[in-house]
N, CA, C and O atoms as a GROMACS GRO file, in nm:
protein
  420
    1MET      N    1 -12.611  -9.027  -1.619
    1MET     CA    2 -12.609  -9.080  -1.470
    1MET      C    3 -12.670  -9.014  -1.386
    1MET      O    4 -12.656  -8.892  -1.377
    2PRO      N    5 -12.750  -9.086  -1.308
    2PRO     CA    6 -12.852  -9.003  -1.193
    2PRO      C    7 -12.752  -8.952  -1.065
    2PRO      O    8 -12.658  -9.017  -1.019
    3THR      N    9 -12.797  -8.825  -1.023
    3THR     CA   10 -12.712  -8.777  -0.915
    3THR      C   11 -12.746  -8.864  -0.792
    3THR      O   12 -12.857  -8.909  -0.765
    4PRO      N   13 -12.630  -8.880  -0.719
    4PRO     CA   14 -12.669  -8.942  -0.598
    4PRO      C   15 -12.728  -8.875  -0.502
    4PRO      O   16 -12.722  -8.753  -0.485
    5THR      N   17 -12.807  -8.978  -0.417
    5THR     CA   18 -12.888  -8.912  -0.332
    5THR      C   19 -12.810  -8.858  -0.198
    5THR      O   20 -12.698  -8.900  -0.170
    6LEU      N   21 -12.879  -8.764  -0.119
    6LEU     CA   22 -12.815  -8.738   0.017
    6LEU      C   23 -12.739  -8.871   0.090
    6LEU      O   24 -12.622  -8.884   0.126
    7VAL      N   25 -12.838  -8.951   0.096
    7VAL     CA   26 -12.823  -9.099   0.193
    7VAL      C   27 -12.672  -9.146   0.102
    7VAL      O   28 -12.570  -9.168   0.167
    8GLU      N   29 -12.669  -9.156  -0.028
    8GLU     CA   30 -12.557  -9.234  -0.088
    8GLU      C   31 -12.449  -9.155  -0.096
    8GLU      O   32 -12.340  -9.205  -0.122
    9THR      N   33 -12.466  -9.012  -0.073
    9THR     CA   34 -12.346  -8.953  -0.055
    9THR      C   35 -12.292  -8.954   0.054
    9THR      O   36 -12.170  -8.970   0.064
   10SER      N   37 -12.369  -8.938   0.157
   10SER     CA   38 -12.334  -8.958   0.303
   10SER      C   39 -12.264  -9.087   0.340
   10SER      O   40 -12.170  -9.090   0.420
   11MET      N   41 -12.316  -9.199   0.275
   11MET     CA   42 -12.288  -9.332   0.287
   11MET      C   43 -12.116  -9.320   0.221
   11MET      O   44 -12.020  -9.341   0.295
   12LEU      N   45 -12.103  -9.292   0.102
   12LEU     CA   46 -11.979  -9.294   0.054
   12LEU      C   47 -11.876  -9.205   0.123
   12LEU      O   48 -11.761  -9.248   0.130
   13ASN      N   49 -11.910  -9.067   0.185
   13ASN     CA   50 -11.834  -9.039   0.273
   13ASN      C   51 -11.800  -9.096   0.374
   13ASN      O   52 -11.681  -9.107   0.402
   14LEU      N   53 -11.894  -9.144   0.449
   14LEU     CA   54 -11.865  -9.247   0.562
   14LEU      C   55 -11.755  -9.358   0.525
   14LEU      O   56 -11.648  -9.366   0.585
   15GLU      N   57 -11.789  -9.437   0.430
   15GLU     CA   58 -11.710  -9.520   0.379
   15GLU      C   59 -11.548  -9.487   0.365
   15GLU      O   60 -11.454  -9.554   0.408
   16GLN      N   61 -11.547  -9.365   0.291
   16GLN     CA   62 -11.418  -9.301   0.260
   16GLN      C   63 -11.332  -9.276   0.392
   16GLN      O   64 -11.212  -9.298   0.407
   17ARG      N   65 -11.419  -9.226   0.479
   17ARG     CA   66 -11.343  -9.177   0.600
   17ARG      C   67 -11.292  -9.292   0.703
   17ARG      O   68 -11.194  -9.283   0.778
   18LEU      N   69 -11.384  -9.406   0.689
   18LEU     CA   70 -11.331  -9.526   0.752
   18LEU      C   71 -11.231  -9.564   0.686
   18LEU      O   72 -11.135  -9.599   0.754
   19LYS      N   73 -11.215  -9.573   0.532
   19LYS     CA   74 -11.107  -9.627   0.462
   19LYS      C   75 -10.978  -9.551   0.518
   19LYS      O   76 -10.876  -9.609   0.556
   20ASP      N   77 -10.998  -9.413   0.519
   20ASP     CA   78 -10.899  -9.337   0.537
   20ASP      C   79 -10.849  -9.367   0.686
   20ASP      O   80 -10.727  -9.372   0.699
   21MET      N   81 -10.912  -9.383   0.779
   21MET     CA   82 -10.862  -9.399   0.926
   21MET      C   83 -10.805  -9.538   0.906
   21MET      O   84 -10.700  -9.556   0.968
   22LYS      N   85 -10.844  -9.629   0.843
   22LYS     CA   86 -10.762  -9.765   0.825
   22LYS      C   87 -10.649  -9.761   0.770
   22LYS      O   88 -10.565  -9.838   0.816
   23GLY      N   89 -10.614  -9.683   0.670
   23GLY     CA   90 -10.508  -9.639   0.586
   23GLY      C   91 -10.392  -9.568   0.685
   23GLY      O   92 -10.270  -9.582   0.680
   24ARG      N   93 -10.464  -9.497   0.767
   24ARG     CA   94 -10.372  -9.389   0.859
   24ARG      C   95 -10.305  -9.516   0.974
   24ARG      O   96 -10.188  -9.516   1.013
   25LYS      N   97 -10.396  -9.601   1.008
   25LYS     CA   98 -10.351  -9.706   1.126
   25LYS      C   99 -10.222  -9.793   1.062
   25LYS      O  100 -10.114  -9.816   1.117
   26ILE      N  101 -10.260  -9.827   0.952
   26ILE     CA  102 -10.155  -9.914   0.882
   26ILE      C  103 -10.045  -9.836   0.863
   26ILE      O  104  -9.941  -9.873   0.919
   27ALA      N  105 -10.043  -9.734   0.793
   27ALA     CA  106  -9.917  -9.656   0.772
   27ALA      C  107  -9.840  -9.622   0.911
   27ALA      O  108  -9.717  -9.619   0.920
   28GLU      N  109  -9.921  -9.600   1.010
   28GLU     CA  110  -9.853  -9.567   1.132
   28GLU      C  111  -9.793  -9.712   1.202
   28GLU      O  112  -9.688  -9.709   1.266
   29ALA      N  113  -9.856  -9.816   1.187
   29ALA     CA  114  -9.793  -9.936   1.234
   29ALA      C  115  -9.671  -9.969   1.123
   29ALA      O  116  -9.580 -10.039   1.168
   30MET      N  117  -9.662  -9.935   1.012
   30MET     CA  118  -9.527  -9.970   0.944
   30MET      C  119  -9.427  -9.887   0.949
   30MET      O  120  -9.319  -9.923   0.903
   31SER      N  121  -9.447  -9.732   1.020
   31SER     CA  122  -9.340  -9.640   1.018
   31SER      C  123  -9.305  -9.614   1.156
   31SER      O  124  -9.277  -9.499   1.190
   32LYS      N  125  -9.305  -9.717   1.244
   32LYS     CA  126  -9.279  -9.689   1.376
   32LYS      C  127  -9.135  -9.622   1.420
   32LYS      O  128  -9.107  -9.566   1.526
   33LYS      N  129  -9.064  -9.642   1.321
   33LYS     CA  130  -8.932  -9.588   1.304
   33LYS      C  131  -8.932  -9.427   1.317
   33LYS      O  132  -8.864  -9.367   1.400
   34ASP      N  133  -9.011  -9.369   1.230
   34ASP     CA  134  -9.029  -9.254   1.223
   34ASP      C  135  -9.106  -9.190   1.326
   34ASP      O  136  -9.228  -9.180   1.309
   35SER      N  137  -9.046  -9.142   1.440
   35SER     CA  138  -9.126  -9.076   1.541
   35SER      C  139  -9.213  -8.954   1.504
   35SER      O  140  -9.329  -8.940   1.540
   36ARG      N  141  -9.146  -8.871   1.429
   36ARG     CA  142  -9.217  -8.739   1.376
   36ARG      C  143  -9.343  -8.794   1.320
   36ARG      O  144  -9.448  -8.760   1.376
   37GLN      N  145  -9.346  -8.875   1.216
   37GLN     CA  146  -9.469  -8.892   1.125
   37GLN      C  147  -9.548  -8.957   1.219
   37GLN      O  148  -9.667  -8.934   1.195
   38GLN      N  149  -9.527  -9.048   1.340
   38GLN     CA  150  -9.601  -9.106   1.414
   38GLN      C  151  -9.662  -9.007   1.491
   38GLN      O  152  -9.785  -9.008   1.490
   39SER      N  153  -9.608  -8.925   1.555
   39SER     CA  154  -9.674  -8.806   1.642
   39SER      C  155  -9.780  -8.732   1.578
   39SER      O  156  -9.886  -8.700   1.632
   40MET      N  157  -9.734  -8.699   1.424
   40MET     CA  158  -9.822  -8.645   1.328
   40MET      C  159  -9.961  -8.722   1.333
   40MET      O  160 -10.066  -8.662   1.357
   41VAL      N  161  -9.955  -8.849   1.310
   41VAL     CA  162 -10.091  -8.924   1.301
   41VAL      C  163 -10.147  -8.931   1.414
   41VAL      O  164 -10.270  -8.925   1.409
   42LEU      N  165 -10.091  -8.944   1.535
   42LEU     CA  166 -10.144  -8.932   1.677
   42LEU      C  167 -10.207  -8.798   1.676
   42LEU      O  168 -10.319  -8.803   1.727
   43GLU      N  169 -10.178  -8.695   1.643
   43GLU     CA  170 -10.210  -8.550   1.671
   43GLU      C  171 -10.339  -8.557   1.593
   43GLU      O  172 -10.444  -8.536   1.653
   44GLU      N  173 -10.342  -8.586   1.452
   44GLU     CA  174 -10.461  -8.584   1.369
   44GLU      C  175 -10.570  -8.674   1.441
   44GLU      O  176 -10.682  -8.630   1.466
   45ASP      N  177 -10.531  -8.796   1.471
   45ASP     CA  178 -10.634  -8.890   1.531
   45ASP      C  179 -10.668  -8.835   1.656
   45ASP      O  180 -10.768  -8.888   1.704
   46HIS      N  181 -10.609  -8.730   1.738
   46HIS     CA  182 -10.666  -8.686   1.847
   46HIS      C  183 -10.772  -8.574   1.808
   46HIS      O  184 -10.881  -8.559   1.864
   47HIS      N  185 -10.724  -8.497   1.701
   47HIS     CA  186 -10.840  -8.386   1.647
   47HIS      C  187 -10.958  -8.455   1.611
   47HIS      O  188 -11.072  -8.426   1.650
   48PHE      N  189 -10.923  -8.558   1.526
   48PHE     CA  190 -11.061  -8.621   1.503
   48PHE      C  191 -11.133  -8.685   1.606
   48PHE      O  192 -11.255  -8.699   1.598
   49PHE      N  193 -11.055  -8.732   1.721
   49PHE     CA  194 -11.149  -8.791   1.828
   49PHE      C  195 -11.207  -8.665   1.888
   49PHE      O  196 -11.330  -8.663   1.892
   50LEU      N  197 -11.144  -8.561   1.934
   50LEU     CA  198 -11.212  -8.459   1.997
   50LEU      C  199 -11.347  -8.413   1.937
   50LEU      O  200 -11.451  -8.394   2.001
   51GLU      N  201 -11.325  -8.397   1.773
   51GLU     CA  202 -11.424  -8.361   1.697
   51GLU      C  203 -11.543  -8.434   1.728
   51GLU      O  204 -11.642  -8.378   1.774
   52VAL      N  205 -11.536  -8.567   1.702
   52VAL     CA  206 -11.636  -8.664   1.725
   52VAL      C  207 -11.680  -8.669   1.861
   52VAL      O  208 -11.802  -8.664   1.878
   53MET      N  209 -11.603  -8.678   1.967
   53MET     CA  210 -11.674  -8.705   2.102
   53MET      C  211 -11.716  -8.567   2.169
   53MET      O  212 -11.792  -8.567   2.266
   54THR      N  213 -11.673  -8.467   2.123
   54THR     CA  214 -11.751  -8.334   2.166
   54THR      C  215 -11.884  -8.303   2.115
   54THR      O  216 -11.960  -8.229   2.178
   55VAL      N  217 -11.915  -8.354   2.009
   55VAL     CA  218 -12.072  -8.319   1.955
   55VAL      C  219 -12.180  -8.395   2.060
   55VAL      O  220 -12.178  -8.517   2.077
   56PRO      N  221 -12.254  -8.326   2.111
   56PRO     CA  222 -12.353  -8.367   2.234
   56PRO      C  223 -12.450  -8.476   2.165
   56PRO      O  224 -12.491  -8.454   2.051
   57LEU      N  225 -12.481  -8.576   2.224
   57LEU     CA  226 -12.597  -8.640   2.179
   57LEU      C  227 -12.722  -8.599   2.205
   57LEU      O  228 -12.753  -8.569   2.320
   58PRO      N  229 -12.818  -8.592   2.094
   58PRO     CA  230 -12.943  -8.544   2.093
   58PRO      C  231 -13.012  -8.605   2.223
   58PRO      O  232 -12.987  -8.723   2.247
   59ARG      N  233 -13.090  -8.542   2.301
   59ARG     CA  234 -13.180  -8.618   2.392
   59ARG      C  235 -13.272  -8.742   2.351
   59ARG      O  236 -13.300  -8.838   2.422
   60ASP      N  237 -13.310  -8.718   2.219
   60ASP     CA  238 -13.397  -8.850   2.160
   60ASP      C  239 -13.299  -8.956   2.070
   60ASP      O  240 -13.339  -9.057   2.012
   61PHE      N  241 -13.171  -8.909   2.073
   61PHE     CA  242 -13.092  -9.021   2.002
   61PHE      C  243 -13.124  -9.167   2.054
   61PHE      O  244 -13.134  -9.199   2.173
   62LYS      N  245 -13.137  -9.246   1.949
   62LYS     CA  246 -13.145  -9.398   1.995
   62LYS      C  247 -13.046  -9.464   1.910
   62LYS      O  248 -13.036  -9.426   1.793
   63GLN      N  249 -12.971  -9.558   1.956
   63GLN     CA  250 -12.872  -9.640   1.884
   63GLN      C  251 -12.972  -9.736   1.789
   63GLN      O  252 -13.070  -9.794   1.836
   64PRO      N  253 -12.933  -9.743   1.659
   64PRO     CA  254 -13.008  -9.823   1.605
   64PRO      C  255 -13.025  -9.976   1.641
   64PRO      O  256 -12.938 -10.038   1.701
   65LYS      N  257 -13.122 -10.021   1.607
   65LYS     CA  258 -13.144 -10.167   1.667
   65LYS      C  259 -13.122 -10.263   1.525
   65LYS      O  260 -13.207 -10.274   1.436
   66MET      N  261 -13.003 -10.323   1.525
   66MET     CA  262 -12.968 -10.393   1.387
   66MET      C  263 -12.874 -10.508   1.446
   66MET      O  264 -12.813 -10.509   1.553
   67GLU      N  265 -12.879 -10.597   1.354
   67GLU     CA  266 -12.762 -10.713   1.401
   67GLU      C  267 -12.650 -10.680   1.398
   67GLU      O  268 -12.609 -10.604   1.310
   68LYS      N  269 -12.571 -10.730   1.495
   68LYS     CA  270 -12.395 -10.704   1.502
   68LYS      C  271 -12.346 -10.759   1.380
   68LYS      O  272 -12.374 -10.870   1.334
   69TYR      N  273 -12.260 -10.658   1.325
   69TYR     CA  274 -12.158 -10.726   1.205
   69TYR      C  275 -12.065 -10.836   1.274
   69TYR      O  276 -11.995 -10.799   1.368
   70ASP      N  277 -12.061 -10.934   1.244
   70ASP     CA  278 -11.977 -11.058   1.272
   70ASP      C  279 -11.825 -11.090   1.176
   70ASP      O  280 -11.723 -11.142   1.222
   71GLY      N  281 -11.843 -11.044   1.043
   71GLY     CA  282 -11.746 -11.058   0.944
   71GLY      C  283 -11.779 -11.167   0.864
   71GLY      O  284 -11.701 -11.209   0.779
   72SER      N  285 -11.901 -11.223   0.887
   72SER     CA  286 -11.932 -11.336   0.792
   72SER      C  287 -11.994 -11.292   0.661
   72SER      O  288 -12.002 -11.373   0.570
   73SER      N  289 -12.037 -11.173   0.646
   73SER     CA  290 -12.119 -11.108   0.534
   73SER      C  291 -12.046 -11.003   0.475
   73SER      O  292 -11.936 -10.973   0.521
   74ASN      N  293 -12.101 -10.936   0.369
   74ASN     CA  294 -12.030 -10.812   0.315
   74ASN      C  295 -12.040 -10.711   0.410
   74ASN      O  296 -12.152 -10.691   0.457
   75PRO      N  297 -11.940 -10.638   0.451
   75PRO     CA  298 -11.925 -10.516   0.542
   75PRO      C  299 -12.004 -10.394   0.472
   75PRO      O  300 -12.072 -10.321   0.545
   76VAL      N  301 -11.998 -10.373   0.354
   76VAL     CA  302 -12.056 -10.266   0.298
   76VAL      C  303 -12.213 -10.270   0.310
   76VAL      O  304 -12.277 -10.168   0.335
   77ASN      N  305 -12.270 -10.388   0.291
   77ASN     CA  306 -12.405 -10.407   0.335
   77ASN      C  307 -12.452 -10.362   0.463
   77ASN      O  308 -12.557 -10.298   0.475
   78HIS      N  309 -12.373 -10.396   0.569
   78HIS     CA  310 -12.370 -10.368   0.704
   78HIS      C  311 -12.371 -10.203   0.708
   78HIS      O  312 -12.466 -10.139   0.752
   79LEU      N  313 -12.269 -10.153   0.662
   79LEU     CA  314 -12.235 -10.026   0.682
   79LEU      C  315 -12.372  -9.925   0.616
   79LEU      O  316 -12.429  -9.827   0.664
   80ARG      N  317 -12.392 -10.000   0.482
   80ARG     CA  318 -12.524  -9.913   0.444
   80ARG      C  319 -12.648  -9.891   0.509
   80ARG      O  320 -12.720  -9.791   0.510
   81ALA      N  321 -12.666 -10.054   0.586
   81ALA     CA  322 -12.772 -10.054   0.655
   81ALA      C  323 -12.780  -9.951   0.795
   81ALA      O  324 -12.886  -9.909   0.842
   82PHE      N  325 -12.664  -9.926   0.841
   82PHE     CA  326 -12.631  -9.866   0.943
   82PHE      C  327 -12.659  -9.699   0.911
   82PHE      O  328 -12.730  -9.626   0.980
   83VAL      N  329 -12.593  -9.662   0.801
   83VAL     CA  330 -12.631  -9.511   0.758
   83VAL      C  331 -12.768  -9.501   0.729
   83VAL      O  332 -12.828  -9.410   0.786
   84ASN      N  333 -12.844  -9.589   0.638
   84ASN     CA  334 -12.967  -9.551   0.602
   84ASN      C  335 -13.065  -9.551   0.756
   84ASN      O  336 -13.167  -9.482   0.759
   85LEU      N  337 -13.024  -9.632   0.876
   85LEU     CA  338 -13.112  -9.616   0.985
   85LEU      C  339 -13.077  -9.484   1.044
   85LEU      O  340 -13.165  -9.405   1.079
   86MET      N  341 -12.947  -9.459   1.057
   86MET     CA  342 -12.900  -9.309   1.099
   86MET      C  343 -12.955  -9.216   1.030
   86MET      O  344 -13.008  -9.126   1.095
   87ARG      N  345 -12.959  -9.208   0.883
   87ARG     CA  346 -13.007  -9.082   0.829
   87ARG      C  347 -13.164  -9.088   0.845
   87ARG      O  348 -13.216  -8.978   0.832
   88LEU      N  349 -13.243  -9.181   0.868
   88LEU     CA  350 -13.382  -9.170   0.903
   88LEU      C  351 -13.386  -9.086   1.043
   88LEU      O  352 -13.493  -9.028   1.059
   89GLN      N  353 -13.302  -9.069   1.136
   89GLN     CA  354 -13.299  -8.985   1.244
   89GLN      C  355 -13.211  -8.858   1.227
   89GLN      O  356 -13.174  -8.787   1.320
   90ALA      N  357 -13.181  -8.836   1.094
   90ALA     CA  358 -13.117  -8.708   1.041
   90ALA      C  359 -13.022  -8.681   1.160
   90ALA      O  360 -13.034  -8.583   1.234
   91THR      N  361 -12.921  -8.782   1.174
   91THR     CA  362 -12.821  -8.821   1.263
   91THR      C  363 -12.670  -8.734   1.196
   91THR      O  364 -12.628  -8.772   1.087
   92PRO      N  365 -12.604  -8.633   1.262
   92PRO     CA  366 -12.504  -8.582   1.226
   92PRO      C  367 -12.365  -8.704   1.200
   92PRO      O  368 -12.352  -8.808   1.266
   93ASP      N  369 -12.302  -8.672   1.123
   93ASP     CA  370 -12.195  -8.761   1.099
   93ASP      C  371 -12.103  -8.794   1.206
   93ASP      O  372 -12.048  -8.904   1.215
   94ALA      N  373 -12.086  -8.689   1.294
   94ALA     CA  374 -11.985  -8.715   1.411
   94ALA      C  375 -12.053  -8.824   1.499
   94ALA      O  376 -11.985  -8.913   1.548
   95ILE      N  377 -12.202  -8.816   1.520
   95ILE     CA  378 -12.263  -8.900   1.619
   95ILE      C  379 -12.271  -9.024   1.544
   95ILE      O  380 -12.270  -9.129   1.608
   96MET      N  381 -12.279  -9.026   1.415
   96MET     CA  382 -12.264  -9.186   1.354
   96MET      C  383 -12.141  -9.238   1.373
   96MET      O  384 -12.130  -9.360   1.387
   97TYR      N  385 -12.014  -9.142   1.378
   97TYR     CA  386 -11.897  -9.225   1.395
   97TYR      C  387 -11.902  -9.276   1.534
   97TYR      O  388 -11.836  -9.377   1.557
   98ARG      N  389 -11.963  -9.225   1.622
   98ARG     CA  390 -11.955  -9.265   1.785
   98ARG      C  391 -12.052  -9.390   1.766
   98ARG      O  392 -12.005  -9.493   1.816
   99ALA      N  393 -12.172  -9.405   1.708
   99ALA     CA  394 -12.264  -9.513   1.725
   99ALA      C  395 -12.219  -9.630   1.656
   99ALA      O  396 -12.249  -9.744   1.692
  100PHE      N  397 -12.135  -9.600   1.538
  100PHE     CA  398 -12.121  -9.722   1.443
  100PHE      C  399 -12.024  -9.858   1.519
  100PHE      O  400 -12.049  -9.976   1.494
  101PRO      N  401 -11.930  -9.822   1.598
  101PRO     CA  402 -11.851  -9.926   1.667
  101PRO      C  403 -11.950 -10.048   1.742
  101PRO      O  404 -11.929 -10.168   1.728
  102PRO      N  405 -12.054  -9.994   1.819
  102PRO     CA  406 -12.129 -10.090   1.868
  102PRO      C  407 -12.201 -10.181   1.794
  102PRO      O  408 -12.260 -10.278   1.841
  103THR      N  409 -12.197 -10.152   1.685
  103THR     CA  410 -12.280 -10.251   1.567
  103THR      C  411 -12.201 -10.339   1.536
  103THR      O  412 -12.243 -10.418   1.451
  104LEU      N  413 -12.060 -10.361   1.588
  104LEU     CA  414 -11.972 -10.463   1.528
  104LEU      C  415 -11.934 -10.560   1.665
  104LEU      O  416 -11.934 -10.536   1.786
  105ARG      N  417 -11.906 -10.661   1.599
  105ARG     CA  418 -11.886 -10.775   1.705
  105ARG      C  419 -11.736 -10.787   1.730
  105ARG      O  420 -11.693 -10.870   1.809
   0.00000   0.00000   0.00000
């Protein structure tokens, strides 16, 4: 089996991080009764938010020009296209996390 490329590995990591975030949000919604667990999730989300939002954007950063995802096609294809465009610019993961939401409708 061939070794995954850097782009493939980065894309898989980004996909897993997004799945993990979705899983945490679902767990948080289902466990509102347990305020201790809820505060732990919020604290973790806060650290992730700070980590992502404190990375400065490079001066030459450009939001990728791509069609916004509207839910009518395969989301993995949209994510792969986004990651490929971002990797062409050698974009760090934290900036990719910030730049991804505007590609959604």
